[in-house]
C-alpha positions as MATLAB code, in Angstrom:
seq = 'MALNKVQLEKEIRAALDNESDKDVKPSESRARMAKAIAAAIDVFVKSGTVTVAVGIPVATAGSATAQTGATTGPGTGVIN';
ca = [
     -58.763  -47.374  -23.486;
     -56.045  -49.348  -24.811;
     -53.349  -47.486  -26.977;
     -54.202  -47.455  -30.627;
     -50.963  -47.836  -32.390;
     -52.549  -48.038  -35.926;
     -54.216  -44.443  -35.169;
     -50.409  -42.997  -34.349;
     -49.071  -44.619  -37.443;
     -51.858  -42.913  -39.559;
     -51.231  -39.613  -37.947;
     -47.534  -39.888  -38.466;
     -48.087  -40.858  -41.995;
     -50.386  -37.831  -42.668;
     -47.860  -35.777  -41.207;
     -44.904  -36.978  -43.405;
     -47.453  -36.969  -46.457;
     -48.577  -33.508  -45.850;
     -44.961  -32.438  -46.357;
     -44.251  -34.608  -49.272;
     -45.965  -32.466  -52.216;
     -44.602  -29.230  -50.947;
     -41.679  -26.824  -52.239;
     -40.430  -25.569  -49.090;
     -37.200  -25.206  -47.004;
     -36.307  -28.271  -45.620;
     -35.895  -26.803  -42.098;
     -39.424  -25.360  -42.097;
     -40.961  -28.991  -43.318;
     -38.856  -30.667  -40.547;
     -40.447  -28.143  -37.906;
     -43.848  -28.822  -38.794;
     -43.522  -32.594  -39.379;
     -41.816  -32.502  -35.679;
     -44.721  -30.475  -34.204;
     -47.165  -32.557  -36.130;
     -45.280  -36.053  -35.004;
     -45.084  -34.484  -31.311;
     -48.901  -33.804  -31.292;
     -49.713  -37.222  -32.496;
     -47.561  -38.874  -29.444;
     -49.122  -36.477  -27.032;
     -52.505  -37.692  -28.000;
     -51.300  -41.544  -28.175;
     -50.028  -41.418  -24.716;
     -52.772  -39.600  -23.135;
     -55.250  -42.219  -24.625;
     -53.615  -44.591  -22.355;
     -55.420  -46.005  -19.252;
     -53.342  -46.725  -16.289;
     -54.166  -49.571  -14.163;
     -52.545  -49.620  -10.700;
     -52.128  -52.733   -8.986;
     -54.152  -53.666   -6.068;
     -52.295  -54.067   -2.451;
     -50.692  -50.689   -2.259;
     -49.879  -50.337    1.652;
     -51.757  -47.404    3.187;
     -51.438  -45.844    6.631;
     -54.707  -44.664    8.100;
     -56.008  -42.197   10.699;
     -58.828  -41.255   12.575;
     -61.980  -42.892   14.117;
     -63.517  -45.744   12.587;
     -66.243  -43.746   11.038;
     -63.833  -40.858    9.834;
     -60.672  -42.557    8.354;
     -58.054  -40.574    6.213;
     -55.016  -42.185    4.757;
     -52.395  -42.094    2.333;
     -50.271  -44.638    0.548;
     -47.076  -45.499    1.906;
     -45.392  -47.290   -0.818;
     -45.082  -47.022   -4.498;
     -47.512  -48.672   -6.833;
     -46.995  -50.523  -10.229;
     -48.927  -49.173  -13.020;
     -49.482  -50.484  -16.467;
     -50.649  -48.631  -19.510;
     -53.416  -50.362  -21.347;
];
């Protein structure tokens, strides 16, 4: 799934709006906003899909019918 910047913006705006009409200590307000914004960013980042490029080198071992293997080089990923 592609990253949804519109939803992230809505969540950040909600975090700010939730504090705008409260009469509280600024430090408490900042802490609540930071927590809400961090949660929104966490959801945003985790919602992305990482697509790894084809062609990553691999090494294999075993018989022709029982291959095992692992990558031997780094892959390149793109967050969609």
